[in-house]
N, C-alpha and C positions, 0 to 999 in steps of 0.2 A: 775595541771590538763591537760591533753594534749587536747586541743578542737580541735584538728587538724584529728585525729587519725578516727573517722569514718565518713566516705565519703556516708553511707548509712542512714536513718532513719528508713527505712522500714524492711532491713533486717537484720539478726544477724549478726555479723562481724566476726565472728569464722564459721558456719555451715550456711552461707546462706538463711536460713529458714524464712520467716513471722515473724515478731514481734507482738506478741500484744501489747505491753509495751514495752516502748524505753527502757528503763533502764536495761531489762532480757528479758534472750529467755527461753521460756517454755523447747523448742526441746530439747536444748544441757546443759541448765540449764547455762549459762556463763554468766555473767554479763559486759554489755554495757559499752564501752566509752561514754561519752557527746563528741558530734562532730558543727560543724559551726551551728546555728540557733535554736542550743538548748536553752530552756531556762523554767522555772517554767512552760509556761500552757504547751510546749510540753512535759515533761516527765508525763503529766496525759493526754496526747492525749486531751487537748483541747486548739481549737481554742482561738487566741488572742483576747481575747474578756472584756470589763469592767465587763459584765452581768458573771457573775459564776455560772456554773453546779454545784452544791456542792454536790449535790450526785455520780456523776461520778467522782470527785476527792475523795471524801471519799473513794468508792470507791477500785478506783486505788491504791490508798495511803494504802489500808488494805492490797494490793493484793502484789502490790512490798515491802512496810515493812516487810513483811514476809517472803520471794523470796531473800531478799538481808541481810538477820538479817544477823551479823556476826558470829552468832551462827553455821547456817548452811555452813561457810565458811575457818571454823577454821581449816581446811587440807588442803583446796586450796594453789595454789602458793600465793606469799607474793603479786605480784599484784593485784591479785583478791581479797586477803583480803582488802588489801587498800582501792581500789573500792567498796567492802561492807562498809565498814566505811564511806567510802567520800560520799555513794551516800545513803547509811542511813540517815544523819547528815544531807544532799539536802532533801531530803523529807519532814524533818521536817520545817525544813526554809520555801524550798515552799509555803507548805500547812498553815504555821501558816501567811505567804506574804498573799497568795490568800483568806484566808478568810477573812484577814483585810482590809474593803474596803476602804481605804485612804493607805495603803500599795500596794492594789493591783493596783489602779488606777496611784499612783507613780511608780512604776514599769513599768505598761505600758506604760505609756505616757515615760519615760527613751530605752523605745525597738523600740517605734517608731521615737520618736526624740532626738534619743542619745545623740546630740550636746548640750541638755540641761540640760543634766548631772540632777543632784539630786540636782539642785535649784530650791527653795521654793519661796512663796511667801505668805503675809499677807493678812487675810480673808480685803473684802471689807466695808470699810468706815461704808457705807450705812447699812452693816449687822452688824458690834458691833452695832450698836445704834438702829436696831433692835431685838439684842439678849440682849440688856442691862435690859429689865424689867425680861427677863426668869432668868437673870444671879442672879438678888436682887430676885427674887422667890426660887431660891435655898437656899440665904443666908437666907431666912426666913423659909425652910424646915427646915435645917441645927438647926436654934436656937429651933425648933418645935410649930412652930407658923404658918405651913402652911403643906397640904397636898402634897408629895413628888412625889407621884402616877399619879396624871393629869399632872404634870410637864415632867414625863417622859415619857408620851404618846405624848405629845406636840415635843418634843424631837422627839422622835422615826418619827412623820409624817416627820417632818423638815428635820431629816437626808433621810429617804425613799424619800424626794423628790428630793433634789440635789443628790442622785446617780441615779434617774431616768432621770435627763438632763443630766448628766457626763455618762452615757450609751448611750444614744442619739448621745451626742459632741464625745464622742469615737469613734462611727460607722461609723462617719464620718471621723473622723481622719484617720481610720485607710482605709479608702476610698482614702483618698488624703491628706498625711504626713505635705505637704509644704502648710501651713495655720497658719501663725503667730497669727490669731487675735483667731481665734480658740485654738489654744495652750493656750495663755494666759486667754481665760475663764475658761479654761480645770484648768487651774494653781488656778485661784481664786474660782474654785469651790472645788477643792479640799483644797484649804486651809480652806473653810467652814465648807465642809464635819471633817475635824482632830477638828477641834473646836469646831462641834456638839457631835463627837464621847468625847470628854476629861469632856462634859457637863454630858453627857450618863453616863460615871465613875462614874461621880461627884453624880450625882444622885443614881445612885446602891451603893454607897457608904454610902450615907445619910439613904438609903432604909433598908440598914447591921445596922447599929447604932440606930437606931429607936424602 
């Protein structure tokens, strides 16, 4: 992918018309190459934010996935066909990442603080202790001696609380990225969120098996 080929993010690289979507020109129907500064958020016209406008992403995805579909570019030049395939895969990858709150947070953190790369942390020990009874309760639900629905609700509420805190933390980090303690706190909350999402998946599996 040539990420240096698109100096403009709001004008078509072929006809200079204003773009409705970053990856495709509705005016001349040319697929746009990615440029510096493009990321999973920008291709959906979404600001960098942990709080996601799912309706915007879904609507943009549906419009772009149709416009970029390889079948509609089968007779185009080889470069255009390659971009069609590449961008279609990119859209699926980006949507899947943004719709998963843990992956979204991890991705956003690497955008804001590139030097940390994909480094991870473990949930705080206090959190592990706090959720120990919840894990035992899921064991009982799996054995059929406890209802799983209340546990699922508890996990959902805990996850929502962590995500709300992450939303506030990311808002602060976007304003000023050079905050090591805040980055560490975000990493800790992302670890909590991953743990809770794993518990949620387990609760869903138990529900299906009951």
